[in-house]
N, C-alpha and C positions, 0 to 999 in steps of 0.2 A: 582724471585730469588733476595735475598738481596744483596746490594752492599757490596763487600768484599774488602776493601782497608785499609791498615795499617795506624795508626795514623802518623807514620813518613812519609809515602808517601803523606798524606794529607798536612802535613807541607810544603814539597817541592813543591807540586802543588800550594799551596797558595802563597809561596814565588815567584814563577815564575809568577803567575797571578798578584801579587801586582806591578810588574815592567813591565807588558805588556801594551803597548800603547793603545791596544784595550779594556782594561778592563773597564767595566761599573763603574759608580761613586760609587755604593753601595758596590762593591767588591774592591775598590781602597784602597790605604794606606792613612790613615788620622792621622797618629801619627808621632811624632819625636822620635828619639832613646832616650833611658833612660839616657845616659851620657849627651846628649844635654839638656834634661829636668832638670838634676841636675845642670848643669852649668847655666841654666836659673834662677834658684833660687838664686845663688850667684850674678848674674848680677842684678836681681831685687832688692836684698837687698842693693847692692852698690848704685843703682839709687835712692832707697828710702831714704837712709841715706844722700845722697848728695842733695836731694830735687828735682832731675830731675823728679821723680815720686812723686806727691804731696800727694797721698793717700796710706796708707798701704794695701789697699784692693788687689792691684795687687800682692804684695808679698805674702799675705795670700793665694791668689788663686793659684799661681804657686807652693807654698809649698804643698797645699792640692793635687793638680794634680800630682806633682812629687812623693809625698809620696805614692799615690795609685799605681803609675806605678812601683816604685822600689819594692814594696811588691810582685808584680806578676812576677818579672823579675829574672828568675833563672840564667841569665847571670851574675848577680852580686855575686852569691854565695848562700849558704844555707839561709834559712829563718832567722836564728839568725843574719847573717851578714846584711841581708836586713833591719832588724829591727834597726840595728845601723845606716844605711843610713837614715832611716826615722827620727830617733832621732836627728841626726846632721842637717838634712834639716830643721826640725821644731824648732831648737834651735836658728836660726837667728832671731833676734828681729826687730821690725819695727823702732826702734830708736837706733842709734849708741851708744855703750858703750865702756868701756875700753877693754872688751874682744871680741867685735864684729869682729875686723880684724882677730883674731885668729880663731874664729868660722867659718868665711867665708873661711879661708885657709883650715880648715878641710874639708869643703864641696868640695872645689876645688880639694883637694888631693884625696878624695873619688871618684870624677868623673874620675880623671886620673887613679886611681886603677881600676875602672870599665871598662875603655877602654882597659886596658891591659888584654889580654887573655879572652875577653868577649865571643867570639864564642866558645872558648875551654871549658868554664864553661857550656855553653848550650850543647855542645857535651857530656860532662861528665854526665850531667843531663839525657840526652837521653840514654847514654850507660848503666847507672845504672837502666834503666827501670822505671824512675820516671816521664816520660812524660805521662800525663793523657789526656783523651779526651777533657776536658775543657781547656787544654793548647794549643790545636792545633792552634787556631787562634792567641792567644797572642804570641806564639813562632814564628810563621811565620812573624807576624807584627814587632816584636821587632828585630829579626835577620835581616830582610830586611832593616828596618829603620836604624839600626846600620851601615850596609854597605853603605847606601846612605849618611848618615851623616859623614862618614869617607872619603867621596870624590869619591866613585865609582858612575858611571852613571848607570841609570836604564837599558839602552840598553846593557851595558856590563854585568850586573848581569843577565839579561834575556838570553843573549847568553851563558853565563857560565852555567846556570842551564839547558838550552836547550841541551847543549852538554854533560851534566852529564848523565851517564848511569842510566837507570831505575832501575838497580839492586843495585846501590850504596846506602849504608845505610846513613841515615840522619846525624849520628854522623861523618861519613867520609866527607860528603859534608861540614858540619860546620867547620871541621878541615881544609879542603882545603880553605874555606873562610878566616880562620885565617891566613893561609900561604899567601894568596893573600894580606892581610893587611900588613903582615910583609915585603912584597917586596918593599914597599915605592913608591915614585914618579918617573916618567920617563919624559924625555924631548921629546916633540913632536914639530916638525917643520911643519908649515902649510902655504900653499899658498892660498891667497884670491884673487879672480878675481874682479876687479873694472870695471864695464861696462860703467860707465859714471861718470865724475868728473868735477866740475867747475874749470876753469882756475885759479881762485883765491885760490882754495883749493889745487890744485895739488902740488905746491912747498913744502907745509908743510908735504907731504907724503914721501919725499925723503929718510928719515931715514930708513923706512921700505920697500921702493919700489925697485923692480927689473925691468928688461926689461919686457915690456908687453908680449913678446913671451915666457917668462919663465914659465908662467902658462900652455900654450899649450904643451910645451915640457914635463913638469912634468906630465901633464894629460895623455899624450900618453905613458909614461913609467910606469903607474900604472898597477896593476894586474887585476883591474876590470873596467878600463876606457871604455871598449867596451860596457858596460851595460848602459852607460850614454851618453847623448848628450852634447858635449863640447860647451862652450860659443863661439858664432860666433865672437863677438867683445869684446876685452879686452883692456881697456884704460890704465890699470896699474895692476901690480901684486904686492901684498903686502905680505911680508914674516914675520910671527910671530912665536915665540917660547913660549911654555907654559909647566910648570911642572905639571903633572897631574897623576892620578891613571891609567887612560886608555884613549884611543884615543877619545872616545865619550865625556869624561869630558873635554878634551882639546878643542874639537870643541865647547862645551858649553861655555868655556872661550872665545873663539874667537867670538862667537855670542854676548856675553856681551860687548866685546871690540868694535865690530862693532856698537852696539847700542850707546855706549858712543861717538864714532866718529860721527855717524849720528846726535846725539843730539848737539854736539859742532858745527858742520857745520850748522845745522838748526838755532841755535840762533846766529851764527856768520854772516850768510848771510841773515837771515830772510826768508829763503826758503830752500827747499831740494837742496843739492849741490853734493851729492855723491850717487851712486847706485851700489850695489854689485850683483854679479851673484848668481846663485842658488846652486853652488856646490864648495866645497873646496877640495884641494888636500893635503892629509896628506903624506908628503914626507918621514916621519919616517917609516910608515908601507906600503908605496906605494899603498895607497887606495884613491879612490874618495869618498868623504863623503858629503851627502846632509845635509844642516844645517838650512834651513828656517823653517823646522818643529820642531826645537829645542824648541821654545816657543809655547805652545799650544794655539789654538784659544780660545777666550772667547766666549762661546756659550750659548744662552738662548733658548732652544728648544720650549718653549711655544710660542715665537713670531712666529716661523715658523709654529707650529702646528695649531695656531689659525689665521694665516694670518694677523698678526698685524704689517704690514710693513708701511702702510700709516699713517703718523702722523695726528692726528685729528686737526680740527681748533678750538677746545675747548680752552677757556682761563681759565678754572677752575684751581684752585691751585693744586688739586690732579693730574690732567693730566700733568700740567707743572712739578710737582714733579717727576712723573714717567719718563717723557721725559728727564729731566735734569739728573736723575740717570742713564738712559740708555746712555746718552752722556758721563758721567764719565766712564762708563764701556767700551764704544767703544774706548775711547782715549787710552786704555791699550791693544788693540788687539795685540796679539803675543808678549806681553812684560811682564816682571815680575820684574820690578825695584822697589826700595824703594818708588818712587813716585807712582807707580802703587798700592802698598799696601795701601798708604794713600788715594788715590782717590777711590779705590774699597771699602774701608771701608766707605768713605763718601757716596757712592752710597747705600751701604747696610743700613746705618743709616738713610738716607733720606727715604728709603722705609719702614723700620721696627722700627725706633726710635720714641719715644713719647716725647712731650715737657716736659722738666725738668727731663727726665729719664736718668739713667746712661748708659754709653756705653755698659757695660756688659749685660744690659737688652736686647738690640738689638741683641747682639751675642747669648744670650740664646733663644730669640724668633726664630732666624734662626735655631738654633740647634733643637728646638721643631719641626719646619716644616720638617727639613730633617729627623729627627728620625721617624716622622709619615709616611714619604714616604718610609722608609727603608724596612719594611716587604713586602709591595706590590711590590717593585722593585725586591727583592730577588725571590719571588714566580713567578712573571711574567717572569723573565729570565729563571727559571727552566722550565716553561711551554713552552717557545719558543724553548729551547734546546731539550726538549723531542719531541715536534712536528716535529722538523727537523730530529731527529735521532732515535726516538723510534720504529716506524714501527709496532705498535700493536694497539689494540682497543682504548687505551687512546690517542695515537697520532692521530688516525682517528677522535676521538671526538674533540680534540683540533683544528684540521684543519678545522672542520666543523663550528667552532664558528667564529663570525665576529668581536668581540671586544676583546681587551686585558683584560678587566675586567672579561669577561666570562671565558677566558682561565686561568687567575690567580685564580679565584674562584674554578674552577674545579681542578686545581693542588693542591690548599690548601685543598680541600675536600679529595682528594686522599691521601695526606700525613697525614691529621688528622685522617683518618680512619685506619691508620696503614699499608696501602699498600706501599710497597717500589717499586718505578718505576725501580729500579736497574740501576741507572746511572753508566756509566763506567768511564767517565773522572773524575779523582780525584778531580779537582776543583769543579765539580758539586756535587760530593759526599760531599765535605766539605760544600758547600752551603746548601745541604740537611740537614746536621747535624745542621747547624745554625738555619734553619727553625724549626727543631724538638726541639731544645733547646728553641726557642722562644715560641713554643706551650706548652712545658712542664712548663716553668717558664717565662711568658711574662713580668712580672714586673722587675725581675732581669736582664733579657737579654736586654730589651729596656732601662733600666737604664744604663747599661754598654755601650750600643751603643750611647745613648745620651751623656754619659761622653766623648766619643771620639770627638763628634762634638762640645760640649761645649768647650773643651780644644782647639780645632782647631780655632773656631771663636773668643774665648777670646784672644787667642794668636795673631790673626790678629789685634784685637783692641789694645792690649798692644804694638805691634810693631808699629802701627800707632802713638801711644803716644810717643814712643821713637823717631820716625822720626819727628813728628810735634812739639813736645814740648821740646825735649832734643837735637834735631839735631843729633841723633845717627844713623848712617847708617851702622854700623858694628856689630850689635847685634849677640850674639852667635847662636840665632835661626832664624835669618833673612832668611838665605838660606832655612832652613827647612820650614819656614812659606810660602815662595813662592812655595815650592814643594807641601805642603798640601793644 
């Protein structure tokens, strides 16, 4: 029996999957929102004119990437309007002229226009019946990226979509998303438990410090405190307030603040001098919230898969290069700071860069590797899901196989033969559609997939240049770069 799921349902399923912490890398969100991409062009132009970026190549690159994205984004309006966006974006020259400031202002105004009622325009697009099958993926990605770039936390979006009725139409969900954006920021008061603090550091915390017992009292008055173990020892309670879209975003701000404090203490003392507990109390919503998982672990599964834990005694330059690159990655465990972006790029270029080559070449080589991995990852996950939930002859065959390669090959042969395994979960149906599109037009689909990854890794490179060469730590796409 063929999978019968509406395109609108697939969009919602993909939106939810894109903000799920358990989503595999190949199903994850690799894009920034379109309005951020447009602002990125204006920023790159300004930096190029000022000489902070010494080559016009970066500007040309973000112009090309942004132009491709605006043409596919119905959230900006009809195609004729999107063409105007493209024209304005590409009008910014690599050298400043008398009209350059005005040209940049046009781009910035268009970005602001795009932000206003963005999700309503997507809702109208769906309501008019103009959402086609080829737009399922792009609609889900761009709508989700827009919500994230506007300050919502992925956990909040995931909870919102989870609580949305399965009968609710896509255009209604998008309209509700617009209303969420209109609600603005809220103030959240958070209590952070400090479990250990150096006596030399403690006096400087007085501005934010409450009695140590304040944390325990607030913890006991929460509505979900019984589900968590309270800190046994609290040396200090710090109270912080943040203006945020949702409580998860406020917690993310608190984590960033904590990291900055830890960094100051570390360089001030020459050692670690403050330790935070594992849970925060949100007194605004009266909830206990875990926050150590806010920054994801940096993980290289191939090290575990191949048992490559013991450093070799080899003194070869190649081995030393790999070990040093791993060291730069390990230094950023559970962190996503500007420094992390710079050192992660350095590790990437140490592994993939060539003498005398441009930085974008290392980014493109990585994009090639990831793109080549994409089809196998998609089919392997479908095989695993059908093996667990199928309950038919195909599932039995998959269970009898011992390697993932065999399972992936069987699933691909099944799909290629025109047989529909009849996946029920909309996110799996969406993945099945992507695989079929890949089979029908591999060059076009893989080119589009590679485009996502090229833009992601080149953005990492350009952000590194902003940080290292221009000392710019507040780029319009810095937060989105950390996310992707």
